MIMI-825416 format. One record per residue: residue number from 1; chain; x, y, z of N, C-alpha, C, O in turn. Coordinates in nm, 3 decimals. Each point is the difference from the previous one (the first is absolute). Example, Ala and Ser with C-alpha at 12.3 -4.5 7.8 and 13.67 -1.06 7.14 Angstrom:
{1; "A"; {1.319; -0.569; 0.780}; {-0.089; 0.119; 0.000}; {0.090; 0.120; 0.000}; {0.104; -0.002; 0.066}};
{2; "A"; {-0.139; 0.107; -0.138}; {0.082; 0.119; 0.006}; {-0.077; 0.109; 0.073}; {0.051; 0.111; 0.017}};
//
This chain:
{1; "A"; {9.147; 18.667; 20.638}; {-0.056; -0.073; -0.102}; {0.023; 0.068; -0.131}; {0.023; -0.068; -0.100}};
{2; "A"; {-0.028; 0.200; 0.095}; {0.020; 0.080; -0.130}; {0.150; -0.029; -0.045}; {0.027; -0.017; -0.119}};
{3; "A"; {0.066; 0.012; 0.214}; {0.141; -0.023; -0.047}; {0.016; -0.131; -0.060}; {0.080; -0.010; -0.093}};
{4; "A"; {-0.150; -0.101; 0.136}; {0.016; -0.124; -0.057}; {-0.064; -0.007; -0.146}; {0.054; -0.068; -0.088}};
{5; "A"; {-0.166; 0.138; 0.066}; {-0.064; 0.005; -0.129}; {0.099; 0.067; -0.101}; {0.022; -0.058; -0.107}};
{6; "A"; {0.033; 0.163; 0.133}; {0.096; 0.072; -0.097}; {0.118; -0.087; -0.030}; {0.047; -0.007; -0.113}};
{7; "A"; {-0.001; -0.059; 0.216}; {0.118; -0.087; -0.018}; {-0.031; -0.127; -0.094}; {0.085; -0.044; -0.078}};
{8; "A"; {-0.198; -0.006; 0.090}; {-0.029; -0.129; -0.080}; {-0.017; 0.038; -0.150}; {0.011; -0.088; -0.084}};
{9; "A"; {-0.037; 0.211; 0.050}; {-0.021; 0.035; -0.139}; {0.131; 0.020; -0.082}; {-0.003; -0.005; -0.123}};
{10; "A"; {0.114; 0.026; 0.191}; {0.123; 0.017; -0.071}; {0.084; -0.123; -0.014}; {-0.012; -0.094; 0.079}};
{11; "A"; {0.097; 0.092; -0.179}; {0.092; -0.116; -0.020}; {0.131; 0.029; 0.079}; {0.043; 0.115; 0.011}};
{12; "A"; {0.017; -0.220; 0.042}; {0.129; 0.013; 0.070}; {0.108; -0.007; -0.103}; {-0.023; -0.044; -0.113}};
{13; "A"; {0.146; 0.088; 0.153}; {0.114; -0.014; -0.089}; {0.030; -0.142; -0.036}; {0.038; -0.030; -0.113}};
{14; "A"; {-0.056; -0.058; 0.206}; {0.031; -0.142; -0.027}; {-0.100; -0.052; -0.102}; {0.042; -0.071; -0.092}};
{15; "A"; {-0.166; 0.102; 0.101}; {-0.098; -0.044; -0.105}; {0.036; 0.050; -0.135}; {-0.009; -0.074; -0.099}};
{16; "A"; {0.048; 0.197; 0.093}; {0.038; 0.061; -0.130}; {0.125; -0.072; -0.057}; {0.008; -0.031; -0.119}};
{17; "A"; {0.088; 0.006; 0.207}; {0.125; -0.068; -0.050}; {-0.036; -0.147; -0.048}; {0.050; -0.046; -0.103}};
{18; "A"; {-0.134; -0.024; 0.178}; {-0.029; -0.137; -0.037}; {-0.076; -0.001; -0.139}; {0.028; -0.083; -0.087}};
{19; "A"; {-0.123; 0.176; 0.071}; {-0.071; 0.007; -0.121}; {0.091; 0.033; -0.120}; {-0.014; -0.058; -0.108}};
{20; "A"; {0.111; 0.156; 0.130}; {0.098; 0.036; -0.098}; {0.088; -0.123; -0.036}; {0.032; -0.021; -0.116}};
{21; "A"; {0.004; -0.057; 0.214}; {0.081; -0.117; -0.025}; {-0.080; -0.102; -0.089}; {0.055; -0.061; -0.091}};
{22; "A"; {-0.185; 0.046; 0.123}; {-0.076; -0.100; -0.077}; {-0.010; 0.053; -0.148}; {0.019; -0.077; -0.095}};
{23; "A"; {-0.048; 0.201; 0.080}; {-0.011; 0.056; -0.137}; {0.134; -0.020; -0.082}; {0.000; -0.039; -0.116}};
{24; "A"; {0.109; 0.068; 0.188}; {0.132; -0.007; -0.073}; {0.030; -0.147; -0.037}; {0.058; -0.024; -0.106}};
{25; "A"; {-0.098; -0.078; 0.194}; {0.024; -0.139; -0.033}; {-0.085; -0.041; -0.119}; {0.047; -0.069; -0.090}};
{26; "A"; {-0.172; 0.113; 0.089}; {-0.090; -0.024; -0.115}; {0.060; 0.058; -0.126}; {0.000; -0.066; -0.104}};
{27; "A"; {0.048; 0.182; 0.111}; {0.056; 0.063; -0.115}; {0.121; -0.072; -0.048}; {0.011; -0.022; -0.121}};
{28; "A"; {0.080; -0.017; 0.205}; {0.116; -0.082; -0.038}; {-0.027; -0.131; -0.061}; {0.081; -0.052; -0.076}};
{29; "A"; {-0.199; -0.005; 0.109}; {-0.046; -0.125; -0.056}; {-0.061; 0.022; -0.144}; {0.014; -0.083; -0.090}};
{30; "A"; {-0.081; 0.197; 0.075}; {-0.063; 0.028; -0.130}; {0.087; 0.060; -0.102}; {-0.030; -0.011; -0.119}};
{31; "A"; {0.133; 0.070; 0.156}; {0.097; 0.066; -0.098}; {0.058; -0.090; -0.105}; {-0.007; 0.035; -0.118}};
{32; "A"; {0.067; -0.155; 0.154}; {0.054; -0.095; -0.095}; {-0.105; -0.041; -0.100}; {0.032; -0.007; -0.118}};
{33; "A"; {-0.155; -0.020; 0.157}; {-0.101; -0.049; -0.092}; {-0.034; 0.108; -0.103}; {-0.021; -0.030; -0.118}};
{34; "A"; {0.015; 0.161; 0.164}; {-0.024; 0.115; -0.081}; {0.113; 0.015; -0.109}; {-0.026; 0.027; -0.117}};
{35; "A"; {0.141; -0.046; 0.160}; {0.116; 0.016; -0.098}; {0.002; -0.118; -0.098}; {0.039; 0.016; -0.116}};
{36; "A"; {-0.081; -0.133; 0.161}; {-0.014; -0.116; -0.100}; {-0.111; 0.030; -0.096}; {0.017; -0.025; -0.120}};
{37; "A"; {-0.132; 0.078; 0.167}; {-0.107; 0.044; -0.092}; {0.047; 0.099; -0.098}; {-0.033; -0.011; -0.118}};
{38; "A"; {0.108; 0.110; 0.158}; {0.046; 0.103; -0.091}; {0.086; -0.062; -0.110}; {-0.018; 0.032; -0.118}};
{39; "A"; {0.119; -0.128; 0.157}; {0.084; -0.062; -0.096}; {-0.084; -0.076; -0.099}; {0.022; 0.012; -0.121}};
{40; "A"; {-0.118; -0.091; 0.169}; {-0.082; -0.076; -0.096}; {-0.076; 0.091; -0.093}; {-0.017; -0.034; -0.117}};
{41; "A"; {-0.028; 0.145; 0.163}; {-0.080; 0.087; -0.088}; {0.094; 0.065; -0.107}; {-0.042; 0.025; -0.112}};
{42; "A"; {0.168; 0.000; 0.151}; {0.094; 0.057; -0.094}; {0.033; -0.101; -0.111}; {0.007; 0.031; -0.119}};
{43; "A"; {0.013; -0.158; 0.170}; {0.028; -0.107; -0.106}; {-0.116; -0.023; -0.089}; {0.017; -0.020; -0.121}};
{44; "A"; {-0.135; 0.023; 0.177}; {-0.119; -0.019; -0.083}; {-0.012; 0.112; -0.111}; {-0.036; -0.028; -0.114}};
{45; "A"; {0.069; 0.154; 0.154}; {-0.002; 0.097; -0.096}; {0.101; -0.018; -0.110}; {-0.031; 0.028; -0.115}};
{46; "A"; {0.155; -0.075; 0.147}; {0.100; -0.022; -0.098}; {-0.044; -0.114; -0.090}; {0.012; 0.013; -0.122}};
{47; "A"; {-0.062; -0.123; 0.175}; {-0.042; -0.113; -0.087}; {-0.113; 0.046; -0.097}; {0.003; -0.033; -0.118}};
{48; "A"; {-0.106; 0.113; 0.173}; {-0.103; 0.041; -0.081}; {0.034; 0.092; -0.113}; {-0.059; -0.003; -0.108}};
{49; "A"; {0.165; 0.090; 0.140}; {0.046; 0.089; -0.102}; {0.079; -0.080; -0.110}; {-0.016; 0.029; -0.119}};
{50; "A"; {0.096; -0.124; 0.155}; {0.062; -0.085; -0.101}; {-0.096; -0.079; -0.084}; {0.021; -0.014; -0.120}};
{51; "A"; {-0.127; -0.039; 0.179}; {-0.098; -0.071; -0.074}; {-0.071; 0.091; -0.100}; {-0.025; -0.041; -0.113}};
{52; "A"; {-0.007; 0.159; 0.151}; {-0.062; 0.094; -0.095}; {0.092; 0.034; -0.114}; {-0.043; 0.009; -0.115}};
{53; "A"; {0.172; 0.011; 0.147}; {0.099; 0.032; -0.108}; {0.012; -0.121; -0.088}; {0.020; 0.014; -0.121}};
{54; "A"; {-0.031; -0.135; 0.179}; {0.013; -0.123; -0.086}; {-0.113; -0.005; -0.098}; {0.021; -0.038; -0.116}};
{55; "A"; {-0.143; 0.076; 0.159}; {-0.113; 0.009; -0.087}; {0.021; 0.092; -0.118}; {-0.026; -0.034; -0.116}};
{56; "A"; {0.074; 0.155; 0.149}; {0.037; 0.094; -0.102}; {0.105; -0.042; -0.105}; {-0.008; 0.027; -0.119}};
{57; "A"; {0.110; -0.100; 0.182}; {0.101; -0.064; -0.092}; {-0.055; -0.096; -0.095}; {0.035; 0.000; -0.118}};
{58; "A"; {-0.123; -0.085; 0.168}; {-0.066; -0.102; -0.084}; {-0.087; 0.063; -0.109}; {-0.005; -0.050; -0.112}};
{59; "A"; {-0.063; 0.159; 0.145}; {-0.077; 0.077; -0.101}; {0.084; 0.052; -0.106}; {-0.028; -0.011; -0.119}};
{60; "A"; {0.135; 0.070; 0.166}; {0.102; 0.063; -0.096}; {0.050; -0.111; -0.095}; {0.005; 0.017; -0.122}};
{61; "A"; {0.032; -0.135; 0.183}; {0.055; -0.106; -0.085}; {-0.098; -0.057; -0.100}; {0.041; -0.044; -0.108}};
{62; "A"; {-0.175; 0.044; 0.142}; {-0.099; -0.038; -0.097}; {-0.016; 0.096; -0.113}; {-0.036; -0.041; -0.110}};
{63; "A"; {0.060; 0.166; 0.134}; {-0.005; 0.103; -0.108}; {0.117; 0.009; -0.084}; {-0.010; 0.013; -0.122}};
{64; "A"; {0.128; -0.019; 0.185}; {0.131; 0.023; -0.068}; {0.084; -0.118; -0.025}; {0.105; 0.012; -0.063}};
{65; "A"; {-0.148; -0.134; 0.112}; {0.076; -0.125; -0.019}; {0.133; -0.002; 0.073}; {0.086; -0.083; -0.033}};
{66; "A"; {-0.067; 0.167; 0.126}; {0.118; 0.000; 0.079}; {-0.018; 0.075; 0.127}; {-0.095; 0.079; 0.004}};
{67; "A"; {0.172; -0.093; 0.103}; {-0.010; 0.069; 0.122}; {0.077; 0.126; -0.001}; {0.106; 0.005; -0.063}};
{68; "A"; {-0.152; 0.096; 0.128}; {0.082; 0.134; 0.007}; {0.127; -0.021; 0.089}; {0.004; -0.085; 0.089}};
{69; "A"; {0.089; 0.161; -0.117}; {0.127; -0.008; 0.079}; {-0.005; 0.097; 0.117}; {0.083; -0.012; 0.090}};
{70; "A"; {-0.171; 0.104; -0.085}; {-0.008; 0.092; 0.113}; {-0.141; 0.044; 0.020}; {-0.086; -0.022; -0.085}};
{71; "A"; {0.062; 0.085; 0.202}; {-0.136; 0.047; 0.032}; {-0.036; 0.121; -0.085}; {-0.117; 0.024; -0.030}};
{72; "A"; {0.218; 0.054; -0.010}; {-0.033; 0.117; -0.083}; {-0.057; -0.045; -0.135}; {-0.088; 0.065; -0.056}};
{73; "A"; {0.138; -0.174; 0.005}; {-0.048; -0.062; -0.127}; {-0.141; -0.049; 0.018}; {-0.084; 0.016; -0.088}};
{74; "A"; {0.058; -0.077; 0.203}; {-0.132; -0.062; 0.029}; {-0.104; 0.102; 0.022}; {-0.106; -0.007; -0.063}};
{75; "A"; {0.127; 0.102; 0.146}; {-0.099; 0.092; 0.052}; {0.001; 0.143; -0.062}; {-0.078; 0.086; 0.040}};
{76; "A"; {0.167; -0.065; -0.137}; {0.018; 0.135; -0.052}; {0.031; 0.096; 0.105}; {-0.059; 0.108; 0.005}};
{77; "A"; {0.153; -0.142; 0.081}; {0.033; 0.068; 0.121}; {0.144; 0.043; -0.018}; {0.079; -0.068; -0.067}};
{78; "A"; {-0.044; 0.182; 0.126}; {0.127; 0.054; -0.018}; {0.116; -0.077; 0.086}; {0.118; 0.006; -0.035}};
{79; "A"; {-0.157; -0.075; 0.142}; {0.094; -0.071; 0.086}; {0.000; -0.145; -0.026}; {-0.095; -0.057; -0.055}};
{80; "A"; {0.209; -0.008; 0.098}; {0.008; -0.140; -0.009}; {-0.045; -0.078; 0.123}; {-0.009; -0.122; 0.004}};
{81; "A"; {-0.019; 0.207; 0.100}; {-0.044; -0.048; 0.128}; {-0.144; 0.057; 0.028}; {-0.033; 0.111; -0.041}};
{82; "A"; {-0.044; -0.189; 0.107}; {-0.136; 0.039; 0.043}; {-0.008; -0.025; 0.147}; {0.051; -0.102; 0.048}};
{83; "A"; {-0.114; 0.190; 0.027}; {-0.024; -0.015; 0.146}; {-0.129; -0.073; 0.017}; {-0.097; 0.026; -0.072}};
{84; "A"; {0.092; -0.118; 0.165}; {-0.122; -0.075; 0.030}; {-0.105; 0.094; 0.058}; {0.028; 0.115; 0.033}};
{85; "A"; {-0.146; -0.164; -0.022}; {-0.116; 0.086; 0.043}; {0.021; 0.081; 0.129}; {-0.028; 0.120; 0.006}};
{86; "A"; {0.080; -0.188; 0.098}; {0.022; 0.073; 0.124}; {0.148; 0.036; 0.031}; {0.038; 0.041; 0.110}};
{87; "A"; {0.042; -0.059; -0.219}; {0.131; 0.054; 0.015}; {0.102; -0.094; 0.070}; {0.108; 0.045; 0.040}};
{88; "A"; {-0.140; -0.170; -0.025}; {0.098; -0.096; 0.070}; {0.096; -0.061; -0.086}; {0.104; -0.042; 0.049}};
{89; "A"; {-0.128; 0.033; -0.178}; {0.087; -0.065; -0.103}; {0.024; 0.084; -0.118}; {-0.085; 0.080; -0.039}};
{90; "A"; {0.206; -0.097; -0.023}; {0.031; 0.046; -0.131}; {-0.017; -0.115; -0.099}; {0.056; -0.107; 0.024}};
{91; "A"; {-0.125; 0.121; -0.127}; {-0.029; -0.112; -0.096}; {0.071; 0.031; -0.126}; {-0.003; 0.111; -0.052}};
{92; "A"; {0.070; -0.216; 0.002}; {0.069; 0.021; -0.130}; {0.027; -0.140; -0.072}; {-0.005; -0.106; 0.064}};
{93; "A"; {0.030; 0.111; -0.187}; {0.032; -0.121; -0.080}; {0.156; -0.010; -0.001}; {0.066; 0.093; -0.045}};
{94; "A"; {-0.012; -0.199; 0.093}; {0.141; -0.023; 0.004}; {0.040; -0.093; -0.118}; {-0.016; -0.122; 0.008}};
{95; "A"; {0.065; 0.181; -0.113}; {0.036; -0.085; -0.115}; {0.130; -0.081; 0.023}; {0.029; -0.094; -0.074}};
{96; "A"; {0.045; 0.130; 0.176}; {0.125; -0.071; 0.026}; {-0.033; -0.131; 0.079}; {0.087; -0.087; 0.008}};
{97; "A"; {-0.205; 0.070; 0.048}; {-0.025; -0.128; 0.079}; {-0.045; -0.110; -0.089}; {0.012; -0.116; 0.039}};
{98; "A"; {-0.062; 0.142; -0.154}; {-0.055; -0.102; -0.092}; {0.113; -0.049; -0.090}; {0.085; 0.076; -0.047}};
{99; "A"; {-0.091; -0.205; 0.026}; {0.105; -0.067; -0.084}; {-0.047; -0.035; -0.138}; {0.030; -0.108; -0.052}};
{100; "A"; {-0.102; 0.195; -0.008}; {-0.061; -0.021; -0.139}; {0.026; 0.116; -0.088}; {0.055; 0.102; 0.043}};
{101; "A"; {-0.094; -0.116; -0.168}; {0.013; 0.111; -0.095}; {-0.081; 0.118; 0.030}; {-0.101; -0.012; 0.070}};
{102; "A"; {0.136; 0.125; -0.118}; {-0.072; 0.124; 0.023}; {-0.145; -0.016; -0.042}; {-0.029; -0.045; -0.111}};
{103; "A"; {-0.061; 0.084; 0.199}; {-0.143; -0.004; -0.034}; {-0.071; -0.134; 0.003}; {-0.120; -0.012; -0.024}};
{104; "A"; {0.206; -0.095; 0.057}; {-0.066; -0.135; 0.008}; {-0.042; -0.033; 0.138}; {-0.086; -0.086; 0.017}};
{105; "A"; {0.139; 0.148; 0.081}; {-0.041; -0.020; 0.144}; {0.017; 0.121; 0.083}; {0.047; 0.101; -0.052}};
{106; "A"; {-0.081; -0.101; 0.181}; {0.011; 0.112; 0.083}; {0.028; -0.048; 0.144}; {-0.016; -0.119; 0.030}};
{107; "A"; {0.058; 0.211; 0.059}; {0.017; -0.015; 0.136}; {-0.051; 0.125; 0.063}; {0.060; 0.106; -0.019}};
{108; "A"; {-0.166; -0.112; 0.090}; {-0.054; 0.117; 0.076}; {0.051; -0.001; 0.135}; {0.009; -0.105; 0.063}};
{109; "A"; {0.026; 0.226; -0.010}; {0.059; 0.009; 0.127}; {-0.073; 0.105; 0.077}; {-0.035; 0.105; -0.054}};
{110; "A"; {0.009; -0.134; 0.184}; {-0.053; 0.096; 0.098}; {0.108; 0.015; 0.109}; {0.022; -0.091; 0.080}};
{111; "A"; {0.045; 0.205; -0.078}; {0.104; 0.033; 0.099}; {-0.058; 0.083; 0.105}; {-0.063; 0.103; -0.027}};
{112; "A"; {0.085; -0.148; 0.156}; {-0.050; 0.088; 0.105}; {0.069; 0.134; 0.010}; {0.123; 0.009; -0.008}};
{113; "A"; {-0.203; 0.096; 0.024}; {0.050; 0.131; 0.008}; {0.067; 0.029; 0.129}; {0.112; 0.050; 0.002}};
{114; "A"; {-0.181; -0.081; 0.108}; {0.055; 0.006; 0.129}; {0.019; -0.144; 0.058}; {-0.097; -0.063; 0.040}};
{115; "A"; {0.215; 0.016; -0.036}; {0.021; -0.141; 0.042}; {0.001; -0.011; 0.157}; {0.072; 0.066; 0.075}};
{116; "A"; {-0.162; -0.160; -0.038}; {-0.001; -0.035; 0.138}; {0.073; -0.132; 0.012}; {0.046; -0.053; -0.101}};
{117; "A"; {-0.033; -0.002; 0.217}; {0.077; -0.124; 0.016}; {-0.072; -0.121; -0.075}; {0.064; -0.100; -0.031}};
{118; "A"; {-0.188; 0.112; 0.005}; {-0.074; -0.115; -0.057}; {-0.040; 0.026; -0.144}; {-0.035; -0.096; -0.068}};
{119; "A"; {0.038; 0.214; 0.018}; {-0.042; 0.030; -0.135}; {0.112; -0.050; -0.093}; {0.118; 0.009; 0.034}};
{120; "A"; {-0.152; -0.060; -0.145}; {0.088; -0.043; -0.095}; {-0.053; 0.022; -0.141}; {-0.119; 0.026; -0.018}};
{121; "A"; {0.205; -0.037; -0.081}; {-0.026; 0.017; -0.138}; {-0.092; -0.111; -0.049}; {0.024; -0.116; 0.032}};
{122; "A"; {-0.128; 0.145; -0.108}; {-0.084; -0.096; -0.056}; {0.034; -0.009; -0.150}; {0.028; 0.105; -0.059}};
{123; "A"; {-0.026; -0.220; -0.006}; {0.029; -0.018; -0.141}; {-0.109; -0.090; -0.054}; {-0.045; -0.094; 0.067}};
{124; "A"; {0.001; 0.123; -0.192}; {-0.094; -0.074; -0.072}; {0.048; -0.019; -0.141}; {0.023; 0.100; -0.068}};
{125; "A"; {-0.007; -0.222; 0.017}; {0.052; -0.031; -0.132}; {-0.104; -0.036; -0.096}; {-0.109; -0.040; 0.041}};
{126; "A"; {0.134; 0.050; -0.167}; {-0.100; -0.025; -0.105}; {-0.031; -0.160; -0.001}; {-0.108; -0.041; -0.042}};
{127; "A"; {0.202; -0.041; 0.089}; {-0.025; -0.138; 0.004}; {-0.075; -0.052; 0.124}; {-0.018; -0.119; 0.022}};
{128; "A"; {-0.025; 0.219; 0.058}; {-0.077; -0.034; 0.124}; {0.079; -0.012; 0.126}; {-0.058; -0.010; 0.109}};
{129; "A"; {0.194; 0.012; -0.120}; {0.077; -0.004; 0.125}; {-0.019; 0.128; 0.082}; {-0.016; 0.110; -0.053}};
{130; "A"; {0.020; -0.131; 0.187}; {-0.017; 0.113; 0.093}; {0.114; -0.013; 0.101}; {0.031; -0.110; 0.045}};
{131; "A"; {0.030; 0.218; -0.012}; {0.107; 0.001; 0.105}; {-0.033; 0.107; 0.094}; {-0.054; 0.103; -0.042}};
{132; "A"; {0.081; -0.119; 0.163}; {-0.031; 0.087; 0.116}; {-0.104; -0.071; 0.085}; {-0.014; -0.122; -0.006}};
{133; "A"; {-0.058; 0.201; 0.086}; {-0.096; -0.051; 0.091}; {-0.142; -0.006; -0.060}; {-0.087; 0.078; 0.036}};
{134; "A"; {0.066; -0.172; -0.126}; {-0.132; -0.015; -0.077}; {-0.099; -0.089; 0.079}; {-0.120; 0.009; -0.028}};
{135; "A"; {0.162; -0.092; 0.122}; {-0.094; -0.088; 0.059}; {-0.057; 0.050; 0.126}; {-0.084; -0.067; 0.061}};
//
């Protein structure tokens, strides 16, 4: 009777393998959703950064009656590119994208620093147009 008590307390190899298989199946089902969540959070950060910069551009335009041609002009910053809060995007003003006179409009760009298969460039124009994954 003592031998049967000790035996019932331990797990068999089969039980461990079955539980490992169940855990690995659950993990394989959860991983794609987690990657999708990460992508959405990166895009949200890029969009929020562009909208904050747009607010700063509009403030600048109210004061100086024109839009700045670079971020260094807008933020008294030495660089023409700015990294987003968590480092997923480089933000800059692309004067070559806009088809208007200097200082009359702007195109803000958020370029992904580390491109994954689903990350793409986000663009925000002074006339309200948006390109990239904004929806």
